[in-house]
BAPA-56165 format. One record per residue (C-alpha): x, y, z; residue in one letter; residue number from 1. Coordinates in pm, whole numbers, plus 50000, padded with zeros to 5 digits. Example, Ala and Ser with C-alpha at 12.3 -4.5 7.8 and 13.67 -1.06 7.14 Angstrom:
BEGIN
<c1 51230; c2 49550; c3 50780; resn A; resi 1>
<c1 51367; c2 49894; c3 50714; resn S; resi 2>
//
This chain:
BEGIN
<c1 75768; c2 40376; c3 76446; resn M; resi 1>
<c1 76016; c2 40545; c3 76678; resn K; resi 2>
<c1 76253; c2 40724; c3 76441; resn D; resi 3>
<c1 76082; c2 41008; c3 76254; resn F; resi 4>
<c1 76394; c2 41152; c3 76096; resn S; resi 5>
<c1 76339; c2 41205; c3 75721; resn N; resi 6>
<c1 75987; c2 41063; c3 75747; resn R; resi 7>
<c1 75710; c2 41249; c3 75568; resn T; resi 8>
<c1 75421; c2 41322; c3 75803; resn V; resi 9>
<c1 75078; c2 41446; c3 75693; resn Y; resi 10>
<c1 74885; c2 41615; c3 75975; resn V; resi 11>
<c1 74521; c2 41684; c3 75891; resn V; resi 12>
<c1 74394; c2 41960; c3 76116; resn G; resi 13>
<c1 74751; c2 42071; c3 76175; resn G; resi 14>
<c1 74688; c2 42445; c3 76199; resn S; resi 15>
<c1 74583; c2 42443; c3 76566; resn S; resi 16>
<c1 74536; c2 42238; c3 76880; resn G; resi 17>
<c1 74659; c2 41880; c3 76902; resn I; resi 18>
<c1 74752; c2 41867; c3 76533; resn G; resi 19>
<c1 74973; c2 42174; c3 76558; resn L; resi 20>
<c1 75141; c2 42047; c3 76874; resn A; resi 21>
<c1 75205; c2 41706; c3 76717; resn A; resi 22>
<c1 75345; c2 41860; c3 76400; resn A; resi 23>
<c1 75581; c2 42080; c3 76600; resn G; resi 24>
<c1 75709; c2 41791; c3 76808; resn E; resi 25>
<c1 75761; c2 41572; c3 76501; resn L; resi 26>
<c1 75950; c2 41857; c3 76333; resn A; resi 27>
<c1 76177; c2 41861; c3 76638; resn R; resi 28>
<c1 76242; c2 41493; c3 76570; resn R; resi 29>
<c1 76352; c2 41553; c3 76213; resn G; resi 30>
<c1 76033; c2 41479; c3 76019; resn A; resi 31>
<c1 75918; c2 41647; c3 75699; resn H; resi 32>
<c1 75578; c2 41800; c3 75773; resn I; resi 33>
<c1 75273; c2 41873; c3 75562; resn V; resi 34>
<c1 74971; c2 42022; c3 75740; resn I; resi 35>
<c1 74618; c2 42032; c3 75602; resn F; resi 36>
<c1 74326; c2 42258; c3 75689; resn G; resi 37>
<c1 74070; c2 42495; c3 75539; resn R; resi 38>
<c1 74205; c2 42839; c3 75630; resn D; resi 39>
<c1 74522; c2 42924; c3 75434; resn T; resi 40>
<c1 74613; c2 43214; c3 75663; resn Q; resi 41>
<c1 74600; c2 42995; c3 75973; resn R; resi 42>
<c1 74791; c2 42723; c3 75791; resn L; resi 43>
<c1 75065; c2 42968; c3 75693; resn S; resi 44>
<c1 75104; c2 43100; c3 76048; resn H; resi 45>
<c1 75104; c2 42746; c3 76189; resn A; resi 46>
<c1 75368; c2 42633; c3 75941; resn L; resi 47>
<c1 75601; c2 42912; c3 76053; resn D; resi 48>
<c1 75572; c2 42788; c3 76411; resn R; resi 49>
<c1 75631; c2 42427; c3 76308; resn I; resi 50>
<c1 75930; c2 42509; c3 76086; resn A; resi 51>
<c1 76093; c2 42703; c3 76370; resn S; resi 52>
<c1 76139; c2 42370; c3 76550; resn R; resi 53>
<c1 76336; c2 42207; c3 76271; resn R; resi 54>
<c1 76666; c2 42041; c3 76354; resn I; resi 55>
<c1 76800; c2 42030; c3 75999; resn S; resi 56>
<c1 76794; c2 42261; c3 75701; resn Q; resi 57>
<c1 76713; c2 41957; c3 75487; resn D; resi 58>
<c1 76368; c2 41924; c3 75643; resn Q; resi 59>
<c1 76071; c2 42017; c3 75423; resn R; resi 60>
<c1 75756; c2 42199; c3 75537; resn F; resi 61>
<c1 75441; c2 42280; c3 75342; resn S; resi 62>
<c1 75066; c2 42313; c3 75377; resn Y; resi 63>
<c1 74765; c2 42223; c3 75164; resn T; resi 64>
<c1 74416; c2 42369; c3 75192; resn S; resi 65>
<c1 74118; c2 42135; c3 75179; resn M; resi 66>
<c1 73783; c2 42060; c3 75343; resn D; resi 67>
<c1 73793; c2 41705; c3 75482; resn V; resi 68>
<c1 73416; c2 41666; c3 75442; resn S; resi 69>
<c1 73439; c2 41697; c3 75060; resn V; resi 70>
<c1 73575; c2 41377; c3 74903; resn W; resi 71>
<c1 73688; c2 41519; c3 74567; resn R; resi 72>
<c1 73868; c2 41804; c3 74742; resn E; resi 73>
<c1 74052; c2 41562; c3 74970; resn V; resi 74>
<c1 74147; c2 41329; c3 74685; resn L; resi 75>
<c1 74287; c2 41612; c3 74474; resn Q; resi 76>
<c1 74473; c2 41765; c3 74769; resn A; resi 77>
<c1 74639; c2 41439; c3 74873; resn V; resi 78>
<c1 74735; c2 41344; c3 74517; resn E; resi 79>
<c1 74882; c2 41691; c3 74457; resn K; resi 80>
<c1 75072; c2 41681; c3 74787; resn T; resi 81>
<c1 75207; c2 41331; c3 74728; resn A; resi 82>
<c1 75344; c2 41446; c3 74392; resn A; resi 83>
<c1 75512; c2 41757; c3 74534; resn S; resi 84>
<c1 75612; c2 41664; c3 74890; resn A; resi 85>
<c1 75627; c2 41287; c3 74865; resn G; resi 86>
<c1 75389; c2 41015; c3 74987; resn P; resi 87>
<c1 75313; c2 40998; c3 75359; resn P; resi 88>
<c1 75496; c2 40767; c3 75595; resn D; resi 89>
<c1 75262; c2 40886; c3 75869; resn V; resi 90>
<c1 74904; c2 41017; c3 75846; resn L; resi 91>
<c1 74762; c2 41185; c3 76155; resn I; resi 92>
<c1 74395; c2 41286; c3 76140; resn N; resi 93>
<c1 74318; c2 41560; c3 76393; resn C; resi 94>
<c1 74046; c2 41758; c3 76215; resn A; resi 95>
<c1 73725; c2 41764; c3 76416; resn G; resi 96>
<c1 73445; c2 41970; c3 76566; resn R; resi 97>
<c1 73202; c2 41959; c3 76858; resn A; resi 98>
<c1 72902; c2 42176; c3 76944; resn Y; resi 99>
<c1 72750; c2 42012; c3 77252; resn P; resi 100>
<c1 72384; c2 42045; c3 77337; resn G; resi 101>
<c1 72083; c2 41836; c3 77427; resn R; resi 102>
<c1 71984; c2 41604; c3 77144; resn F; resi 103>
<c1 71646; c2 41768; c3 77081; resn E; resi 104>
<c1 71816; c2 42108; c3 77055; resn D; resi 105>
<c1 72067; c2 41992; c3 76793; resn I; resi 106>
<c1 71960; c2 42068; c3 76437; resn G; resi 107>
<c1 71997; c2 41798; c3 76176; resn M; resi 108>
<c1 72231; c2 42020; c3 75977; resn D; resi 109>
<c1 72468; c2 42028; c3 76276; resn Q; resi 110>
<c1 72447; c2 41652; c3 76328; resn A; resi 111>
<c1 72525; c2 41585; c3 75962; resn E; resi 112>
<c1 72817; c2 41827; c3 75956; resn E; resi 113>
<c1 72964; c2 41673; c3 76271; resn T; resi 114>
<c1 72949; c2 41325; c3 76118; resn L; resi 115>
<c1 73087; c2 41450; c3 75786; resn K; resi 116>
<c1 73382; c2 41624; c3 75952; resn T; resi 117>
<c1 73472; c2 41384; c3 76233; resn N; resi 118>
<c1 73396; c2 41046; c3 76075; resn L; resi 119>
<c1 73362; c2 41085; c3 75701; resn L; resi 120>
<c1 73655; c2 41327; c3 75698; resn G; resi 121>
<c1 73885; c2 41054; c3 75835; resn C; resi 122>
<c1 73746; c2 40802; c3 75589; resn I; resi 123>
<c1 73818; c2 41046; c3 75306; resn H; resi 124>
<c1 74179; c2 41115; c3 75406; resn T; resi 125>
<c1 74256; c2 40748; c3 75469; resn C; resi 126>
<c1 74103; c2 40646; c3 75139; resn R; resi 127>
<c1 74309; c2 40907; c3 74953; resn A; resi 128>
<c1 74639; c2 40834; c3 75130; resn A; resi 129>
<c1 74639; c2 40454; c3 75159; resn I; resi 130>
<c1 74728; c2 40381; c3 74792; resn P; resi 131>
<c1 75048; c2 40581; c3 74842; resn F; resi 132>
<c1 75125; c2 40425; c3 75181; resn M; resi 133>
<c1 75087; c2 40066; c3 75059; resn K; resi 134>
<c1 75415; c2 40098; c3 74869; resn K; resi 135>
<c1 75631; c2 40122; c3 75183; resn S; resi 136>
<c1 75402; c2 40089; c3 75487; resn G; resi 137>
<c1 75363; c2 40342; c3 75765; resn G; resi 138>
<c1 75134; c2 40458; c3 76043; resn V; resi 139>
<c1 74782; c2 40604; c3 76045; resn I; resi 140>
<c1 74649; c2 40768; c3 76361; resn V; resi 141>
<c1 74284; c2 40874; c3 76372; resn N; resi 142>
<c1 74177; c2 41102; c3 76656; resn T; resi 143>
<c1 73870; c2 40989; c3 76845; resn S; resi 144>
<c1 73806; c2 41088; c3 77207; resn S; resi 145>
<c1 73722; c2 40958; c3 77553; resn V; resi 146>
<c1 73372; c2 41025; c3 77419; resn A; resi 147>
<c1 73450; c2 40754; c3 77164; resn G; resi 148>
<c1 73414; c2 40485; c3 77431; resn F; resi 149>
<c1 73191; c2 40660; c3 77689; resn V; resi 150>
<c1 72858; c2 40810; c3 77587; resn G; resi 151>
<c1 72844; c2 41160; c3 77737; resn V; resi 152>
<c1 72536; c2 41371; c3 77805; resn F; resi 153>
<c1 72518; c2 41656; c3 77552; resn G; resi 154>
<c1 72746; c2 41491; c3 77295; resn Y; resi 155>
<c1 72506; c2 41272; c3 77099; resn T; resi 156>
<c1 72624; c2 41366; c3 76749; resn D; resi 157>
<c1 72987; c2 41390; c3 76861; resn Y; resi 158>
<c1 72980; c2 41049; c3 77031; resn C; resi 159>
<c1 72820; c2 40895; c3 76723; resn A; resi 160>
<c1 73110; c2 41019; c3 76511; resn S; resi 161>
<c1 73383; c2 40923; c3 76759; resn K; resi 162>
<c1 73245; c2 40577; c3 76839; resn Y; resi 163>
<c1 73213; c2 40519; c3 76465; resn G; resi 164>
<c1 73573; c2 40625; c3 76412; resn L; resi 165>
<c1 73702; c2 40358; c3 76649; resn I; resi 166>
<c1 73501; c2 40088; c3 76468; resn G; resi 167>
<c1 73620; c2 40212; c3 76130; resn F; resi 168>
<c1 73982; c2 40217; c3 76246; resn S; resi 169>
<c1 73964; c2 39869; c3 76398; resn E; resi 170>
<c1 73833; c2 39722; c3 76074; resn A; resi 171>
<c1 74086; c2 39919; c3 75870; resn L; resi 172>
<c1 74366; c2 39799; c3 76095; resn R; resi 173>
<c1 74304; c2 39435; c3 76006; resn S; resi 174>
<c1 74282; c2 39513; c3 75633; resn E; resi 175>
<c1 74610; c2 39706; c3 75619; resn L; resi 176>
<c1 74836; c2 39475; c3 75820; resn K; resi 177>
<c1 74957; c2 39284; c3 75510; resn P; resi 178>
<c1 75098; c2 39612; c3 75373; resn W; resi 179>
<c1 75282; c2 39704; c3 75691; resn G; resi 180>
<c1 75047; c2 39993; c3 75772; resn I; resi 181>
<c1 74976; c2 40022; c3 76145; resn H; resi 182>
<c1 74644; c2 40187; c3 76237; resn V; resi 183>
<c1 74595; c2 40347; c3 76579; resn Q; resi 184>
<c1 74337; c2 40568; c3 76747; resn V; resi 185>
<c1 74412; c2 40863; c3 76975; resn L; resi 186>
<c1 74149; c2 40910; c3 77248; resn C; resi 187>
<c1 74224; c2 41231; c3 77438; resn P; resi 188>
<c1 74012; c2 41376; c3 77720; resn P; resi 189>
<c1 73914; c2 41744; c3 77721; resn D; resi 190>
<c1 74212; c2 41934; c3 77583; resn T; resi 191>
<c1 74279; c2 42306; c3 77607; resn D; resi 192>
<c1 74245; c2 42389; c3 77236; resn T; resi 193>
<c1 74056; c2 42659; c3 77043; resn P; resi 194>
<c1 73791; c2 42397; c3 76970; resn G; resi 195>
<c1 73744; c2 42330; c3 77340; resn Y; resi 196>
<c1 73678; c2 42699; c3 77401; resn A; resi 197>
<c1 73405; c2 42685; c3 77135; resn V; resi 198>
<c1 73252; c2 42377; c3 77299; resn E; resi 199>
<c1 73215; c2 42561; c3 77628; resn N; resi 200>
<c1 72987; c2 42817; c3 77464; resn L; resi 201>
<c1 72703; c2 42563; c3 77426; resn T; resi 202>
<c1 72789; c2 42295; c3 77682; resn K; resi 203>
<c1 72497; c2 42199; c3 77914; resn P; resi 204>
<c1 72571; c2 42214; c3 78285; resn E; resi 205>
<c1 72525; c2 41836; c3 78311; resn E; resi 206>
<c1 72803; c2 41791; c3 78058; resn T; resi 207>
<c1 73034; c2 42020; c3 78254; resn R; resi 208>
<c1 72979; c2 41812; c3 78568; resn R; resi 209>
<c1 73054; c2 41483; c3 78396; resn I; resi 210>
<c1 73364; c2 41628; c3 78230; resn S; resi 211>
<c1 73530; c2 41687; c3 78567; resn T; resi 212>
<c1 73608; c2 41312; c3 78589; resn A; resi 213>
<c1 73928; c2 41369; c3 78389; resn A; resi 214>
<c1 74156; c2 41671; c3 78408; resn R; resi 215>
<c1 74205; c2 41898; c3 78110; resn I; resi 216>
<c1 74531; c2 41834; c3 77923; resn L; resi 217>
<c1 74736; c2 42068; c3 77709; resn T; resi 218>
<c1 74780; c2 41998; c3 77337; resn P; resi 219>
<c1 75149; c2 41939; c3 77406; resn E; resi 220>
<c1 75070; c2 41671; c3 77664; resn Q; resi 221>
<c1 74840; c2 41493; c3 77421; resn V; resi 222>
<c1 75092; c2 41523; c3 77137; resn A; resi 223>
<c1 75364; c2 41376; c3 77359; resn S; resi 224>
<c1 75140; c2 41079; c3 77448; resn A; resi 225>
<c1 75053; c2 41037; c3 77079; resn L; resi 226>
<c1 75417; c2 41017; c3 76971; resn I; resi 227>
<c1 75507; c2 40777; c3 77253; resn R; resi 228>
<c1 75211; c2 40560; c3 77155; resn G; resi 229>
<c1 75319; c2 40550; c3 76793; resn M; resi 230>
<c1 75627; c2 40362; c3 76904; resn G; resi 231>
<c1 75414; c2 40075; c3 77040; resn T; resi 232>
<c1 75177; c2 39810; c3 76908; resn S; resi 233>
<c1 74881; c2 39955; c3 77098; resn R; resi 234>
<c1 74559; c2 40020; c3 76908; resn F; resi 235>
<c1 74415; c2 40284; c3 77142; resn L; resi 236>
<c1 74639; c2 40567; c3 77263; resn I; resi 237>
<c1 74472; c2 40719; c3 77571; resn I; resi 238>
<c1 74656; c2 41018; c3 77725; resn P; resi 239>
<c1 74620; c2 41084; c3 78097; resn G; resi 240>
<c1 74586; c2 40849; c3 78393; resn F; resi 241>
<c1 74223; c2 40943; c3 78461; resn E; resi 242>
<c1 74123; c2 40874; c3 78100; resn S; resi 243>
<c1 74290; c2 40532; c3 78103; resn R; resi 244>
<c1 74118; c2 40453; c3 78432; resn L; resi 245>
<c1 73780; c2 40550; c3 78285; resn I; resi 246>
<c1 73849; c2 40323; c3 77986; resn F; resi 247>
<c1 73921; c2 40020; c3 78203; resn F; resi 248>
<c1 73626; c2 40083; c3 78435; resn I; resi 249>
<c1 73397; c2 40127; c3 78135; resn K; resi 250>
<c1 73527; c2 39801; c3 77989; resn R; resi 251>
<c1 73503; c2 39596; c3 78310; resn L; resi 252>
<c1 73220; c2 39768; c3 78501; resn F; resi 253>
<c1 73008; c2 39964; c3 78250; resn P; resi 254>
<c1 72717; c2 39997; c3 78492; resn S; resi 255>
<c1 72944; c2 40179; c3 78738; resn L; resi 256>
<c1 73028; c2 40448; c3 78480; resn V; resi 257>
<c1 72659; c2 40486; c3 78401; resn E; resi 258>
<c1 72574; c2 40515; c3 78772; resn W; resi 259>
<c1 72837; c2 40786; c3 78832; resn V; resi 260>
<c1 72721; c2 40986; c3 78529; resn N; resi 261>
<c1 72353; c2 40952; c3 78619; resn D; resi 262>
<c1 72430; c2 41067; c3 78974; resn R; resi 263>
<c1 72604; c2 41380; c3 78844; resn Q; resi 264>
<c1 72310; c2 41457; c3 78617; resn I; resi 265>
<c1 72055; c2 41414; c3 78900; resn R; resi 266>
<c1 72254; c2 41641; c3 79132; resn Q; resi 267>
<c1 72279; c2 41906; c3 78865; resn C; resi 268>
<c1 71905; c2 41899; c3 78801; resn R; resi 269>
<c1 71823; c2 41915; c3 79172; resn K; resi 270>
<c1 72044; c2 42221; c3 79215; resn E; resi 271>
<c1 71884; c2 42389; c3 78914; resn R; resi 272>
<c1 71533; c2 42322; c3 79047; resn E; resi 273>
<c1 71636; c2 42448; c3 79391; resn G; resi 274>
<c1 71751; c2 42781; c3 79244; resn V; resi 275>
<c1 71413; c2 42818; c3 79080; resn R; resi 276>
//
């Protein structure tokens, strides 16, 4: 899909970060936008920003409040939105969370919530939207991460959800081809979003060291890569040269990625012990 004019786009997690940037850019390309999130005040403010980028007075903008981790809430929200704003031509899933920490320090409540939001949340929204999309086809983009194909120290629950999302999307892709629905996965590196600022509050030093392998991108850079990728047949959309390089090295020389990460972790520990 290259022409978004008069297309109806659902952006889950569209009130901030990558979702907000993508919604704004798609509005600039003539799309009708519906954003989904939990906080109605944030959704309202975000919608004003998105609508300011419209190119036609005929474009439609709205928001719907829902918690992606609650199936009945998602189903009702999508059905209500499809009736009022029209079925989606494009579904972009950007809702997610990350609270890094060593595995033994992560409570089971946190692990479950991460999986429910990042993985089950996408399953919920896809399951609710697909019956509407099968009538005319379209595009689904689920947001994973570089941590969806590289296991990263301090991100055990997050990696579990993001690796799972790629597997889910790959299987879904083959099922939906007969209906003309193209499934893709966005795998951004660290991105300068409000969620990233929260991550840094609990991030172990080892994780910080490993994260320096790829530069931090802006939400606008990721959104631009996302929209370019939606015009191709690619399954994985990986913004940033360093991230694409990591993907290919991981695929061809997985032991090299492990060696580099282990080296960073050892150096970090040696420095910490030296301070003591």
